[in-house]
C-alpha positions, 0 to 999 in steps of 0.5 A, a space after each residue: 843351920 844352913 843359913 848360919 853356916 852360909 854366913 861363915 863365908 865372909 869369915 872364911 873367904 879371905 883365908 884361901 886368898 891369903 894362903 894361896 898368894 903366900 904359896 905363889 910368893 914362896 915359889 918366886 922367892 925359892 928360885 933364889 939360892 939364899 931362899 931355896 929352903 922355902 921350897 919345902 913349905 910350898 906344897 903344904 901351903 898350897 894344900 892348906 889354901 886348897 882346903 880353905 878354898 873348899 870350905 869357902 866354896 861350900 859356905 859360899 854356896 850355902 850363903 847363895 841359897 839362903 840370901 838373895 843375890 844376882 844368880 848369874 854373878 853368883 854362878 860365875 863367882 862360885 865356878 871361879 872359886 871352884 876353879 881356883 881350888 882345883 888349880 891349887 890342888 893340881 899345883 900341889 900335885 906338881 910340887 909333890 911330884 915334878 914328873 907330873 906333866 904340867 907347866 908349873 909356871 903356867 899353872 901358877 899364873 893361872 892360879 893368880 888370875 883366878 884368885 883376882 877374878 874370883 875376888 873381884 866377882 865377890 866384891 861386886 856381889 857385896 859392894 856393887 859392880 863399880 866398887 873397884 872403879 869408883 875410887 878412880 873417878 876422882 883421879 879422872 876428874 869426876 867429882 863424885 867420890 863423896 856422894 856420886 850425886 851431881 848438881 842439877 841445872 834447874 831443880 824445878 824442871 827436874 824429874 822428882 824421882 829420877 833426878 832427886 830421889 833415885 840418886 839418893 837411893 843409888 848411893 845409899 841403898 843399891 849396894 844391898 838392895 840392887 841388881 846384884 844383891 837383894 837383902 830381905 828380898 828387897 830390890 830398890 833400883 826400879 820403881 816397881 820393885 821399890 813399891 813392891 817392897 821385900 819379904 816384910 812387905 811394902 817399905 813405902 806408904 804413898 802419902 804417909 812418910 811417917 808410916 813408911 817403913 823406909 823412913 822409920 828405919 832411916 830414923 832409928 838409932 844407929 845402934 839399932 839392928 834395924 837401922 838402915 843403912 847399916 852403921 858401917 855404911 855411908 849414912 844419909 844426910 839430914 837433908 836427904 832424909 827430909 827430901 825422901 820424907 817430902 817425896 813420899 808425903 806427896 804421893 811418891 810420884 815417879 813421873 812428875 817434875 819437882 815444880 808439880 809437887 807442893 813445896 813449903 819453906 823447909 823443902 825449898 832451900 833443900 831443893 835449891 841446894 841440889 843445883 848449887 855446885 858447892 857442897 854443904 859443910 858436914 858436921 862430922 868433919 868439924 866435930 871437936 877433937 875432945 871426946 865427950 861422955 854419953 848423953 843421958 839416955 833418959 833425956 834422949 828418950 824424952 826428946 824422942 817422945 816429944 817428937 824429936 829425931 835424935 841421932 849420933 853425929 858419927 859412928 862411935 861418937 857421943 856428939 848428937 844431932 837433934 831435929 824437930 822435923 816431925 814436930 814443929 811445936 817446940 815448947 818449954 819442956 823441949 828447950 829444957 831437955 836440950 839444955 841438959 844435952 849441952 855437952 853433946 848437942 852439936 847439930 840442932 835443926 829447928 826449921 819452921 818451928 814456932 820458936 821466937 827470940 825467947 828460946 835463943 837464950 836456952 839454945 845459947 847454953 848449948 855451947 858445943 853447937 856447931 850447926 844451927 838451923 833457924 830457917 823459917 822461924 819468927 826470930 828477929 835481930 833482938 834474939 840473935 845477940 843471944 847466940 854469942 856464947 856459941 863460939 864453936 858455931 860454924 854453920 847458921 841457917 837464917 833463911 826465910 826469917 825477918 833478920 836484917 844486916 844490922 842483926 847479922 853484924 852482931 855475930 861478928 865475934 863468932 870467929 868459927 862461923 864458916 857458912 851463913 845462909 841469909 836468903 829470903 830475909 830483910 837483907 838487900 843487895 846493898 848490904 852484902 859488901 858490909 857483910 862480906 867485910 864483917 865476915 871475911 872468912 865466912 861463906 855467905 849464901 844469899 840465894 839467887 843461884 844462876 843456872 848454868 847453860 849446858 852444851 846439851 841445852 837447846 837454844 831456840 832462835 826466832 826471827 823478829 816479826 815485823 808489824 
């Protein structure tokens, strides 16, 4: 019961803020002659604000003892809330009895400051201490508003945890499992706490991502209560989930560099993308405007039983993403199930699977596809022409395949193709001018990124030895 009452705090906490701000506004307006009559509403408004503040303080205290928050921050928030309530009561007394010896203007300004400070502390508890300053980073030129993850100069030399894993956790998990708040008694902002887990036990099983609770919850359907992050918060991208999966499978190391961990054809492009300044096109930004009916739940269930990860592309959207990251054997049944999702399927990841040219005919029936990953597969030029019906395709990944420039040019009719990944293929440098001419509006990624030299880098100059 205590926990239930405590959870009413987010519902009640905004009432005193709005009511007390209204009281202060009435004070200002009543000073004008034409609004003088409003002064009669000020005392009752202040009293209502103080009473709602009292209820908010009580529920806030109950919430603080039934959940895990930073004790110092909670203490400051609680006492500022109590001070706000008491100040409102004193101001109410002054409004009722002008003989009460206290400066009303000073008291009103104090109340306004207390409302702002208390609200800021509450926001810091819920969203993190930088929740107010984060939107300003774009204005100051710090391009971190979308993900807060900066490019890595040389990903192979980077620390796998500090430079690859921790930025993902910091942007997606710390607001609920960081220094200020630990839902479920789980703290993730330092290695010791991360490996310790929460009230339900460890969330990482070193060497086994599939059995790690963190990965399991990331892959749950978004409408599942146990899905993490909660559906109203920013979700991890498929590449971020894959990177966490790779890190855990390779021992969840905290003190190794990226180059010290095994890297297959699937993970290398994802790591390489971390040092590329340009951001990958987001499927959710290119979803069709037309709504679509929900997919057959039975088809989705069968795909999941086959080992596929099926997730909605965005909140309140029926468009789907299907990923065979946990099962690279895509058989005839899988393909038949995919074609039955032809209206909803928007992103399909078949990276490093066993598919061949024959499978592309089935995939071409899914004409709503916007993103298609065929990297690390055995497809050839002969199969690419089967993709021509996919007129909504804007992202195509052909990394580490046997395709050639002649095969790629067959895709010229795909006018919406905005991003094409073709490194580690049979395409050579002399083919690039032709491809750029064939696809003038397409960003063609050929790999071979140049690592920028930073001002913090050390340059060693040695004297040439004479022999």
